[in-house]
N, C-alpha and C positions, 0 to 999 in steps of 0.2 A: 427632435430628429428620429427618423425611422431608419433602421438598419436592415436592408433586405437581406433574405437567405444567401443571395449570390455573393454578398460582400463580407458575410459573417467570419469565414475561415481567415481572410486577410486581416480583419479587424482583430480577431482573436491572436493571431500570430503576432501582430504589431503590439499588443497590449498585454501580453503574457508577461507575469511578473518572473523574477528570479526564483522565488519559491511561493508555494500556496500560501496565500493570506490566512487560510483557515487551518491547515495541518501544519504549517510552518516548516514544510520540507520540499525538497527540489523533486520536480517530476517533468515529464515530457507530454503527458496526457492531459491538456488543458480543454475546459469548456467555458462557455460564456454563461455566466450565471444570471438569472433574472427572477424578479420578485413575481410570484404567482399572482399576487393580489393586483398589483398596478400593471404588470407586464414590462416594466422598465429594467433595463441592464443593470446590475450592481458592480459587475466585474469579471475578470478571469480568474477561475480557480480550478484546482486539480478535480479531475472527474470523481475521485473518490471523496474528496472534501465536500463536493457539491451533492453528492449522494448522502453523506452523513448529515448536511446541513438540511436537505429535504426531509430526512427522516425526524430529526429533531423538531423542525417547524411543524410537520404534519402532527407530531404526537403533542407538542405543546398547545397547538390551537385547537385540535380535535378532542383530545382525551383530557387535557389539563385545563381547557377552556382560558388559556392566556391570550390576552389580546396582542396583535401583532406588535403594537407599539410598547408593550410590556416585555417583549421576549429578550431584548438585550439586557435590560434589568435582572430578569430572572436568570439568565446565564451568567451574568457577574456574580449573582448571589450564590449560584452554584459553585463557580470557581472559588469563591471566598470560602465556602464551606468544605470544599475538597482540599483547600490548603490549611485549614485549621489543625490544630493538634488533634490526635485521636485520643479517645479515652483509653486507659489501660485495662480495659474490659474485653476478654475474648468472648465473641458471640458463638453459640453452639454450632452454627452452620459454618462459622468461620473456621472452628475446630475441624470439621469435617473436610472443609476445602483444604487446610494444612495438611491433613492426614492423606489425602488423595495426592497433593503434590509430593509429599514425603514418600509415598509408595512408588511413584515414578522416579525416584532418583536411583543411581547405582548404589550397590551394596556398600562400597567404599564411602560414598557421601552420606548415606544413611547412618553408618556407624559413626561417622564423624559428628554428624548432628546430635546423635544420642549422647555422645561423649560430651559435647557442648551443653546439653541440657542437663548433665550431671549423672549419666548412666554409670552404674558400677561395672566394673569388668565382668563380674559374674553374671549380671543381667544381659550384657552382650553375647556372652558365651552361651547362654540359654536360648537365644534368639537365633534359629538356625535358617530362617526364611524372610522374606520381605514382609508377609502378613504378621509374623510375630514381632518383627522390628517396628511394624506400623502400630501395633497395639501397644508396644512400649511407648513409642514416640507419643500416642494419645495419652497415655497415663502420666507421662513426665510432663507434657505440656499443660495438661489440666492440673497438675499439682503446682507447677510453676505459677500459673495465674490464680490458683485456688487459695494461695497463701494470703491474699489480701481480701478484705471484707469490702465488697462493693455494693452493698444493699443501700 
């Protein structure tokens, strides 16, 4: 069956789901998704979900050399990987990212976080600004994860 452009809007409206099957959320911005290889319609999805799917497909096919029929299995494997338990080892870039997030917290939240990490009262009093508190956060976080031998 061929769906002409003149009937696409009506078909999209009639077939729009309650929530996007890709992003699992409600929206009012629907598009008709199609396979770029076959040209066949796959369904109605959110515009944002469709853009994400396009980027994932393009990257997988072009950069990773994943065959189109293998993509669902690759995505399932990625989901399984993301759901598995993380190792209790802090990555150096991860520490930098945590410090950046910490620096963006309010002074009150920074101090509470430092207390949770075991900061002594005197240490908190010596930290008069966000940069000093972030430096202490970095030291305490490294100490927290440095206690274990991960080699």
